[in-house]
C-alpha positions as CSV (number, residue, x, y, z in Angstrom):
1,M,77.9,60.7,106.6
2,K,81.4,62.2,106.7
3,K,82.7,63.8,103.5
4,T,86.1,62.5,102.4
5,I,88.6,65.3,101.9
6,A,92.0,65.4,100.3
7,L,94.2,68.0,101.9
8,V,96.7,68.7,99.2
9,T,100.1,70.2,100.1
10,G,103.8,70.3,99.0
11,G,104.5,71.6,95.6
12,F,107.2,72.2,93.0
13,T,108.7,75.5,94.3
14,G,110.5,77.0,97.2
15,E,107.1,77.7,98.7
16,S,106.6,74.0,99.5
17,V,108.0,74.6,103.0
18,I,105.2,77.1,103.7
19,S,102.6,74.8,102.1
20,L,103.5,72.0,104.6
21,K,103.1,74.4,107.5
22,S,99.8,75.6,106.2
23,A,98.6,72.0,105.8
24,E,99.4,71.4,109.5
25,V,97.2,74.2,110.6
26,I,94.4,73.3,108.2
27,G,94.5,69.6,109.2
28,R,94.3,70.4,112.9
29,N,91.2,72.6,112.3
30,L,89.1,70.4,109.9
31,D,86.0,69.1,111.8
32,P,86.6,65.4,112.5
33,D,82.9,64.9,113.0
34,K,82.2,66.1,109.4
35,F,85.3,65.2,107.4
36,A,87.6,62.2,106.9
37,V,90.8,63.9,105.9
38,Y,93.8,62.5,104.0
39,K,96.8,64.7,103.6
40,I,98.2,64.3,100.1
41,I,101.7,65.5,99.5
42,I,102.7,66.4,96.0
43,T,106.3,66.6,95.0
44,P,108.0,66.6,91.5
45,D,108.6,62.9,91.9
46,S,105.5,61.6,93.8
47,W,101.9,62.2,94.9
48,Y,101.3,60.2,98.1
49,Y,99.5,59.8,101.4
50,A,101.5,58.7,104.4
51,D,99.7,56.9,107.2
52,A,100.4,57.2,110.9
53,N,103.3,54.7,110.6
54,G,104.9,56.7,107.8
55,V,103.9,54.1,105.1
56,K,103.4,55.8,101.8
57,F,100.5,55.1,99.4
58,E,100.7,56.5,95.9
59,I,97.8,58.4,94.4
60,N,96.3,57.0,91.2
61,K,96.6,60.0,89.0
62,N,94.1,58.6,86.5
63,D,91.2,59.4,88.8
64,F,92.9,60.9,91.9
65,S,92.0,57.9,94.0
66,L,93.9,56.3,96.9
67,T,94.1,52.5,97.7
68,V,94.9,51.7,101.3
69,A,94.7,48.1,102.5
70,D,92.8,47.0,99.4
71,H,90.2,49.8,100.1
72,V,89.8,52.4,97.3
73,I,89.3,55.9,98.6
74,R,87.6,58.5,96.4
75,F,87.4,62.1,97.5
76,D,84.3,64.3,97.7
77,C,86.3,67.5,97.8
78,V,89.9,68.8,97.6
79,F,91.2,71.4,100.1
80,I,94.1,73.0,98.2
81,G,96.8,74.1,100.7
82,L,99.6,74.2,98.1
83,H,101.3,77.5,97.4
84,G,103.0,78.1,94.1
85,S,103.0,75.5,91.4
86,P,101.0,73.3,90.8
87,G,98.4,74.3,93.4
88,E,98.1,78.1,92.8
89,D,98.8,78.5,89.1
90,G,95.8,76.6,87.7
91,K,97.4,73.2,86.9
92,L,95.8,71.2,89.7
93,Q,92.5,73.1,89.2
94,G,92.4,72.1,85.6
95,Y,93.2,68.5,86.5
96,F,90.4,68.4,89.1
97,D,88.0,70.0,86.7
98,M,88.5,67.2,84.2
99,L,87.9,64.7,87.0
100,N,84.8,66.6,88.2
101,I,86.2,66.8,91.8
102,P,85.3,70.1,93.6
103,Y,88.0,72.1,95.3
104,T,88.3,75.1,97.6
105,T,90.2,77.6,95.4
106,C,89.6,79.8,92.4
107,D,89.1,78.0,89.1
108,A,91.9,77.1,86.6
109,L,91.6,80.3,84.5
110,T,91.5,82.7,87.4
111,S,94.4,80.9,89.2
112,A,96.5,81.0,86.1
113,I,95.9,84.7,85.4
114,T,96.4,85.9,88.9
115,M,99.7,84.0,89.2
116,N,100.9,86.6,86.7
117,K,101.1,89.9,88.5
118,G,101.3,92.0,85.3
119,Y,98.3,90.4,83.7
120,T,96.3,90.8,86.9
121,K,97.1,94.5,87.1
122,A,95.9,95.0,83.6
123,I,92.5,93.4,84.4
124,V,91.9,95.3,87.7
125,Q,93.3,98.8,86.8
126,D,90.0,100.3,85.7
127,I,88.1,99.4,88.9
128,P,86.7,102.7,90.4
129,G,88.8,103.9,93.3
130,L,91.7,101.5,92.7
131,H,95.1,102.7,91.6
132,V,97.9,100.8,90.0
133,A,101.6,101.7,90.1
134,K,103.3,102.4,86.8
135,S,105.3,99.3,85.8
136,V,107.4,97.6,83.1
137,Q,106.9,93.9,82.4
138,L,110.1,92.1,81.1
139,F,109.9,88.9,79.1
140,S,113.6,88.2,78.7
141,E,116.9,88.9,80.4
142,N,119.0,91.2,78.3
143,D,121.5,94.1,78.7
144,S,119.0,96.8,77.6
145,N,116.5,96.2,80.4
146,A,118.2,98.5,83.0
147,A,118.3,101.4,80.5
148,R,114.7,101.0,79.5
149,I,113.6,100.9,83.2
150,T,115.4,104.1,84.1
151,Q,113.9,105.8,81.1
152,E,110.3,104.8,81.8
153,L,110.0,104.6,85.6
154,R,110.9,106.8,88.6
155,L,113.1,105.4,91.4
156,P,112.8,103.8,93.9
157,L,111.4,100.6,92.3
158,F,110.3,97.1,93.3
159,V,111.7,94.3,91.1
160,K,109.9,91.0,91.5
161,P,109.3,87.7,89.6
162,N,106.1,88.0,87.7
163,N,104.8,84.5,88.6
164,G,105.9,84.0,92.2
165,G,104.8,84.2,95.8
166,S,106.1,84.8,99.3
167,S,108.3,87.7,97.9
168,I,111.0,85.2,96.9
169,G,113.4,86.9,94.4
170,M,112.0,90.4,95.2
171,S,114.2,93.5,95.7
172,K,113.8,97.2,96.4
173,V,116.0,99.3,94.2
174,K,117.0,102.9,95.1
175,T,119.7,103.6,92.6
176,P,120.4,102.6,88.9
177,A,123.5,100.8,90.1
178,E,121.4,98.3,92.0
179,L,119.2,97.4,89.1
180,P,121.4,94.7,87.4
181,E,121.7,92.6,90.5
182,A,118.0,92.9,91.3
183,L,117.0,91.9,87.8
184,Q,119.3,88.9,87.9
185,K,117.9,87.8,91.2
186,A,114.3,88.0,89.9
187,F,115.1,86.2,86.6
188,Q,116.6,83.4,88.6
189,E,113.1,82.7,89.9
190,D,111.0,83.4,86.8
191,S,111.3,83.9,83.0
192,Q,109.2,87.1,83.4
193,V,110.0,90.0,85.7
194,L,107.8,92.9,86.9
195,V,109.4,96.3,87.8
196,E,107.1,98.9,89.3
197,E,107.4,102.3,90.9
198,F,107.5,102.4,94.7
199,I,104.4,103.8,96.4
200,S,105.2,105.5,99.7
201,G,102.5,104.6,102.3
202,R,101.2,102.0,104.6
203,E,100.8,98.4,103.5
204,L,97.4,96.7,104.1
205,T,96.2,93.2,103.3
206,I,92.6,92.0,103.3
207,G,91.2,88.5,103.2
208,I,88.0,87.9,101.3
209,Y,86.2,84.6,100.7
210,R,83.1,83.2,99.0
211,G,81.4,81.0,101.6
212,T,77.9,79.5,102.1
213,R,76.7,83.0,103.0
214,G,78.1,84.7,99.9
215,I,81.1,87.0,99.7
216,Q,82.6,88.0,103.1
217,V,85.4,90.5,103.7
218,L,87.7,89.8,106.6
219,P,89.2,92.6,108.8
220,A,92.3,94.1,107.2
221,T,95.8,93.7,108.6
222,E,98.3,96.5,108.6
223,I,101.9,95.4,107.9
224,V,104.6,97.3,109.8
225,S,107.9,95.8,108.8
226,S,111.3,96.5,110.4
227,K,112.8,95.6,107.1
228,E,112.9,97.6,103.9
229,F,109.8,95.8,102.6
230,F,107.6,92.8,103.4
231,D,109.9,90.1,102.1
232,F,110.2,86.4,102.7
233,E,112.0,86.8,106.0
234,A,109.5,89.5,107.2
235,K,106.6,87.3,106.3
236,Y,107.8,84.1,108.0
237,T,110.1,85.1,110.8
238,T,108.5,85.9,114.2
239,G,109.3,89.4,115.4
240,V,110.5,90.9,112.2
241,T,107.1,92.4,111.3
242,E,104.3,93.9,113.4
243,E,100.9,92.9,112.1
244,I,98.0,94.9,113.3
245,T,94.6,93.4,112.9
246,P,92.3,95.2,112.4
247,G,94.5,97.7,110.4
248,R,94.4,101.3,111.4
249,M,92.0,103.1,109.0
250,S,89.3,105.7,109.2
251,P,85.7,104.4,108.8
252,E,85.7,106.0,105.3
253,E,89.0,104.3,104.3
254,K,87.7,101.0,105.7
255,Q,84.5,101.2,103.7
256,R,86.3,102.3,100.5
257,V,88.9,99.5,100.6
258,E,86.3,96.8,101.4
259,E,84.2,98.0,98.4
260,I,87.4,97.9,96.2
261,T,88.2,94.4,97.5
262,V,84.8,93.0,96.6
263,A,85.1,94.6,93.1
264,V,88.5,93.0,92.6
265,F,87.3,89.6,93.8
266,Q,84.3,89.7,91.5
267,K,86.1,91.0,88.5
268,L,88.6,88.2,88.7
269,N,85.8,85.6,89.3
270,A,87.6,84.5,92.5
271,K,86.4,81.7,94.7
272,G,87.5,80.2,98.0
273,V,89.6,82.5,100.2
274,T,92.0,85.0,98.7
275,R,94.1,87.8,100.2
276,I,94.5,91.1,98.4
277,D,97.4,93.5,99.2
278,Y,97.4,97.3,98.9
279,F,99.5,100.4,99.6
280,L,97.5,103.2,101.2
281,E,99.5,106.1,99.7
282,E,100.8,108.8,102.1
283,G,99.3,112.2,101.4
284,T,96.7,111.2,98.9
285,G,94.8,108.4,100.7
286,N,94.7,106.4,97.4
287,F,94.7,102.6,97.5
288,Y,97.3,101.0,95.2
289,F,96.9,97.4,94.2
290,I,99.9,95.2,94.9
291,E,98.7,91.7,94.2
292,I,96.2,89.0,94.9
293,N,97.1,85.7,96.5
294,T,94.6,82.9,95.6
295,V,96.0,80.3,98.0
296,P,97.0,82.5,101.0
297,G,99.2,81.0,103.8
298,Q,97.5,79.3,106.7
299,S,100.5,78.7,108.9
300,E,100.8,79.9,112.5
301,N,102.5,83.1,111.3
302,S,100.0,83.7,108.4
303,L,97.6,86.6,108.1
304,I,94.3,84.9,107.2
305,P,94.1,83.0,110.5
306,Q,94.6,86.3,112.3
307,Q,91.8,87.9,110.3
308,V,89.4,85.0,110.8
309,R,89.9,85.2,114.5
310,A,89.4,89.0,114.4
311,A,86.1,88.5,112.6
312,G,85.0,86.3,115.5
313,L,85.1,83.1,113.7
314,S,86.8,79.8,114.7
315,M,89.2,78.3,112.1
316,Q,87.1,75.1,112.2
317,A,83.9,77.0,111.3
318,F,85.8,78.9,108.6
319,Y,87.3,75.9,106.9
320,T,84.0,74.1,107.1
321,E,82.3,76.9,105.3
322,L,85.0,76.9,102.5
323,I,84.5,73.1,102.0
324,E,80.7,73.4,102.0
325,A,80.8,76.2,99.5
326,A,83.0,74.2,97.2
327,L,80.6,71.3,97.5
328,M,77.7,73.5,96.6
329,G,79.5,74.5,93.3
């Protein structure tokens, strides 16, 4: 018998546009012989399913059920394809935990912690072989921030919202004069801001997932951007960035970063598929942790689909494994 799957997308942030694109790819690749799929769109005003004619049916939030033509639909599993809040920050995960409905991502605690870049760095910084850039975490916007940053950190710097994704609100700062504008831009996106020293080197990102066969590491992707850094435009505009999968590494570097990636995944008690970003520092060969993305993009331009294909897997088989692992608990 087919399992009934809620494919959740939309969201409360600027990443909702990317969430909808991810859901299109996921929906096309869920096995119709195994799953009956309902795309559930979550907005600040409504949670709903729209049928082929565009007729909307509201979700009953008391039990996350759906009533269509007097038929009550209950879900065996939720495939979370919602980036940002509330699908990536633990809110939906906590809700589904209370309803005892399995889902395809990290649990509520891990999702909440990893949404905060500063807290995540504090947890992973003692993993052997992993390095963390020196940083300052700001909890309020005030006139003394710029002076503190220039005293404690070495330019150039990255300034980014502490609880955000898709590099929205992020800036690279080369001179003290650029700091105030960069801080203002980041604080417009979040009440906390992370400022960290720039690491000169190549950027690599690695997918890792917990499936029915245990933890599996996907081939790395090397990011070669024509822009100053891998920002929103570079991530989602065709041609701005060259993405090389598998990334160019020596066998020793590849083995080392895969071991680090498994250690990060385990230490954060991650589940489902995540993507972990690193800098491979020029000259030293050290891997520096950037961030972990617990609901990585699945759109046509996204990195995880590239890595899945490079691993010799079909997207259908990959998504089937994620759902089956979630059902196993």
